[in-house]
C-alpha positions as CSV (number, residue, x, y, z in Angstrom):
1,M,-79.9,-180.7,63.3
2,S,-83.2,-181.0,65.1
3,M,-85.9,-178.2,64.7
4,K,-86.0,-177.8,68.6
5,K,-82.0,-176.8,68.5
6,L,-82.6,-174.3,65.8
7,K,-85.3,-172.9,67.8
8,D,-83.2,-172.3,70.6
9,N,-80.4,-170.7,68.9
10,D,-82.8,-168.2,67.5
11,I,-84.1,-167.3,71.0
12,Y,-80.5,-166.8,72.1
13,N,-79.2,-164.7,69.3
14,S,-82.3,-162.5,69.8
15,L,-81.7,-162.1,73.5
16,Q,-78.1,-161.0,72.7
17,K,-79.4,-158.6,70.4
18,N,-81.8,-157.0,72.8
19,K,-79.0,-157.1,75.2
20,K,-76.6,-155.0,73.2
21,N,-79.6,-152.3,72.3
22,L,-80.4,-152.2,76.0
23,I,-76.9,-151.3,76.8
24,K,-76.6,-148.5,74.1
25,I,-80.1,-147.0,75.3
26,S,-78.7,-147.2,78.9
27,L,-75.5,-145.3,78.0
28,L,-77.5,-142.8,76.2
29,F,-79.5,-142.1,79.1
30,V,-76.4,-141.8,81.2
31,L,-74.6,-139.4,79.0
32,L,-77.7,-137.4,78.7
33,G,-78.1,-137.3,82.5
34,V,-74.4,-136.0,82.7
35,S,-74.9,-133.5,80.2
36,I,-78.0,-132.0,81.7
37,N,-76.4,-131.8,85.2
38,A,-73.0,-130.1,83.7
39,F,-75.5,-127.7,81.9
40,A,-77.0,-126.8,85.2
41,W,-73.9,-126.6,87.1
42,L,-72.4,-124.2,84.6
43,S,-75.7,-122.2,84.4
44,S,-75.8,-122.0,88.0
45,N,-71.9,-120.9,88.4
46,N,-72.2,-118.3,85.9
47,T,-75.5,-116.9,87.1
48,A,-73.8,-116.5,90.7
49,T,-70.8,-114.8,89.2
50,V,-72.7,-112.2,87.2
51,D,-74.9,-111.5,90.4
52,A,-71.6,-111.1,92.6
53,E,-70.0,-108.8,90.1
54,A,-73.5,-106.7,90.0
55,N,-73.5,-106.4,93.5
56,V,-70.1,-104.9,94.1
57,S,-69.7,-101.4,94.1
58,S,-66.3,-99.8,93.1
59,W,-64.8,-96.8,94.8
60,I,-61.5,-94.8,94.3
61,V,-60.7,-91.3,95.7
62,R,-57.8,-89.9,94.2
63,F,-55.9,-86.8,96.0
64,T,-53.3,-84.9,93.6
65,H,-51.0,-82.1,93.9
66,N,-49.7,-80.7,90.8
67,D,-51.3,-83.5,89.0
68,V,-49.3,-86.0,91.0
69,D,-51.1,-88.6,93.1
70,I,-50.4,-88.3,96.7
71,K,-51.5,-90.0,99.9
72,E,-49.6,-87.8,102.5
73,E,-47.0,-85.0,102.0
74,T,-44.3,-83.4,104.0
75,Y,-44.0,-79.8,103.8
76,E,-41.2,-77.4,104.7
77,L,-41.7,-74.2,105.9
78,W,-38.8,-71.2,105.3
79,M,-40.7,-68.9,107.4
80,L,-40.2,-65.6,109.4
81,P,-42.8,-63.3,110.9
82,G,-44.8,-61.2,108.6
83,M,-44.0,-63.3,105.6
84,T,-46.5,-64.3,102.7
85,D,-49.0,-67.0,103.7
86,D,-47.8,-70.4,102.4
87,E,-50.6,-72.4,100.8
88,Y,-50.5,-76.1,99.6
89,P,-53.5,-77.0,97.6
90,V,-54.7,-80.5,97.0
91,H,-57.4,-81.7,94.8
92,A,-59.7,-84.9,95.7
93,S,-62.0,-86.5,93.2
94,N,-64.3,-89.3,93.8
95,E,-63.9,-91.6,90.8
96,G,-65.9,-94.4,92.2
97,T,-69.7,-95.5,92.4
98,T,-70.3,-94.9,95.9
99,D,-70.0,-91.9,98.2
100,A,-67.0,-91.5,100.3
101,T,-65.5,-89.1,103.2
102,V,-62.4,-87.3,103.0
103,S,-60.4,-85.6,105.5
104,V,-57.0,-84.0,106.3
105,E,-54.9,-84.3,109.3
106,V,-51.5,-83.1,110.5
107,T,-49.5,-86.5,111.6
108,D,-46.0,-85.2,112.3
109,L,-44.8,-81.5,113.3
110,K,-41.1,-80.5,113.6
111,I,-39.9,-77.1,114.8
112,L,-36.4,-76.2,114.8
113,G,-35.7,-80.1,114.3
114,N,-37.9,-80.8,117.6
115,D,-40.6,-83.2,117.5
116,V,-43.7,-81.5,118.7
117,D,-46.3,-83.9,120.6
118,L,-49.6,-83.5,118.9
119,T,-51.4,-85.4,121.2
120,Q,-51.2,-82.4,123.8
121,A,-54.6,-80.4,124.2
122,N,-54.4,-77.2,122.2
123,V,-50.8,-77.8,121.2
124,M,-51.0,-75.6,118.0
125,N,-51.8,-72.7,120.1
126,K,-48.4,-72.6,121.7
127,F,-46.8,-71.0,118.4
128,P,-47.4,-67.7,116.4
129,F,-47.8,-69.4,113.2
130,V,-51.1,-70.6,112.6
131,F,-52.2,-73.9,110.7
132,E,-55.4,-73.8,109.0
133,L,-56.7,-77.2,107.7
134,P,-60.1,-78.3,106.8
135,S,-61.9,-79.5,109.8
136,G,-63.8,-82.7,110.1
137,E,-64.9,-85.0,107.2
138,I,-66.2,-83.9,103.9
139,T,-68.6,-86.1,102.0
140,L,-67.8,-86.5,98.2
141,A,-70.5,-88.2,96.4
142,A,-69.6,-90.4,93.3
143,G,-68.2,-88.3,90.5
144,D,-67.8,-85.2,92.8
145,E,-64.5,-83.3,93.5
146,T,-63.1,-80.8,95.8
147,D,-60.2,-78.7,96.7
148,F,-58.2,-78.6,100.1
149,N,-56.0,-75.8,101.0
150,T,-53.6,-76.3,104.0
151,T,-52.5,-72.9,104.9
152,V,-49.7,-71.9,107.3
153,S,-49.4,-67.9,108.3
154,W,-47.6,-66.1,110.5
155,T,-49.0,-62.7,111.3
156,Y,-46.7,-59.9,112.6
157,E,-47.6,-57.3,115.5
158,E,-50.9,-59.2,116.4
159,D,-52.3,-57.9,119.7
160,K,-52.5,-61.3,121.4
161,Y,-51.2,-63.0,124.5
162,F,-49.9,-66.5,125.0
163,P,-49.3,-68.8,127.9
164,A,-46.1,-69.1,129.2
165,D,-44.9,-72.5,127.9
166,D,-41.9,-75.1,128.7
167,Y,-41.3,-75.0,125.1
168,Y,-39.6,-71.6,125.5
169,G,-38.9,-71.8,129.4
170,Y,-37.8,-68.7,131.0
171,Q,-36.4,-65.9,128.5
172,E,-34.8,-62.9,130.2
173,D,-35.8,-60.5,127.5
174,F,-39.4,-61.6,127.7
175,I,-42.1,-59.3,129.3
176,Y,-44.2,-61.6,131.5
177,Y,-47.9,-60.8,132.4
178,T,-50.5,-61.9,134.9
179,K,-54.3,-62.0,133.5
180,N,-57.0,-60.2,135.6
181,G,-60.4,-60.7,134.1
182,S,-59.8,-59.8,130.5
183,D,-56.9,-57.3,131.1
184,Y,-53.1,-58.4,131.3
185,E,-50.8,-56.7,134.0
186,E,-47.2,-56.8,133.8
187,A,-45.5,-59.0,136.4
188,E,-42.2,-59.2,137.8
189,V,-40.5,-62.6,137.1
190,T,-37.0,-64.0,137.3
191,A,-35.2,-67.2,136.5
192,A,-35.6,-68.1,140.0
193,T,-39.5,-67.6,140.3
194,Y,-40.5,-68.5,136.9
195,D,-41.3,-72.1,137.6
196,S,-43.4,-71.4,140.4
197,L,-45.4,-68.7,138.5
198,K,-45.4,-69.8,135.0
199,A,-49.1,-71.6,135.4
200,N,-50.7,-68.2,135.5
201,L,-47.9,-66.2,133.2
202,Y,-48.6,-64.8,129.6
203,V,-46.0,-63.5,126.9
204,Y,-47.1,-60.9,124.5
205,K,-47.1,-62.1,120.9
206,D,-44.3,-59.7,119.7
207,D,-41.7,-61.2,122.0
208,I,-43.0,-64.8,120.8
209,D,-42.5,-63.4,117.3
210,T,-39.0,-62.1,118.4
211,Y,-37.9,-65.4,119.8
212,F,-39.0,-67.7,117.0
213,G,-37.7,-65.3,114.3
214,Q,-34.4,-65.5,115.8
215,E,-34.5,-69.1,116.3
216,C,-35.7,-69.9,113.1
217,G,-33.1,-67.7,111.4
218,A,-30.3,-69.1,113.2
219,Y,-31.4,-72.8,112.9
220,Q,-31.9,-72.3,109.1
221,N,-28.5,-70.8,108.5
222,S,-26.9,-73.5,110.6
223,T,-28.5,-76.5,109.4
224,G,-29.5,-75.6,106.0
225,K,-33.0,-77.0,106.9
226,A,-36.3,-75.5,107.3
227,C,-37.5,-74.2,110.7
228,I,-40.9,-75.9,110.5
229,T,-41.6,-79.2,108.8
230,F,-44.9,-81.0,108.9
231,K,-46.7,-84.0,107.4
232,V,-50.4,-84.1,106.1
233,K,-52.1,-87.3,105.6
234,Y,-54.9,-87.3,103.3
235,K,-57.4,-90.0,104.0
236,A,-60.9,-91.2,102.3
237,T,-63.3,-93.8,103.4
238,Q,-66.0,-95.5,101.7
239,V,-69.6,-94.6,102.7
240,E,-71.6,-97.7,103.1
241,P,-74.7,-97.8,100.6
């Protein structure tokens, strides 16, 4: 074999060895680049997750009655004039990390089994029993708590007059009055004249008490149901930070 041929083989073998080394180095750089990118992606995602969780404020308001969680409750009133007031206490606690507003609303009312239209102006003033609820919204700071008392009372023998209303219609036993300034004067009213006069007529509370007392007693005895039922809804809204 000639000297020239040996030299050519040495050069070829050297080039092949260098080529293999170059491939190994290239692969190392590729793997290193992938590792760096993967680490950067994971680090970026982990940071975003932590930041997102840190910016979310938790909030929860609990309403409880006799240690039982409630959102709304239907109450039954077996009432007659002069009976002891009925109270329905509810406890509200803000267990979140942000402030919240809480409120109470009567959403449904039935009297003698009939639905009462709560959208009517001054509808609650038609009846001799009085509903007392917290008015407006109450702000509860994080960690605070408060008590709501929904009270229904029916005071007897109270010196008060009620506007005549279609809810009872004409009642022969009622004494009707007209109003002159701050004075009430007895008026002559019959079934035939009631509709034309009712806009200006008033009824003394004693007659209203007697009417509802008799009607409630008869209704409760005949149906076995409460004379008055009403549903109260307890609401909470988060205060935006």
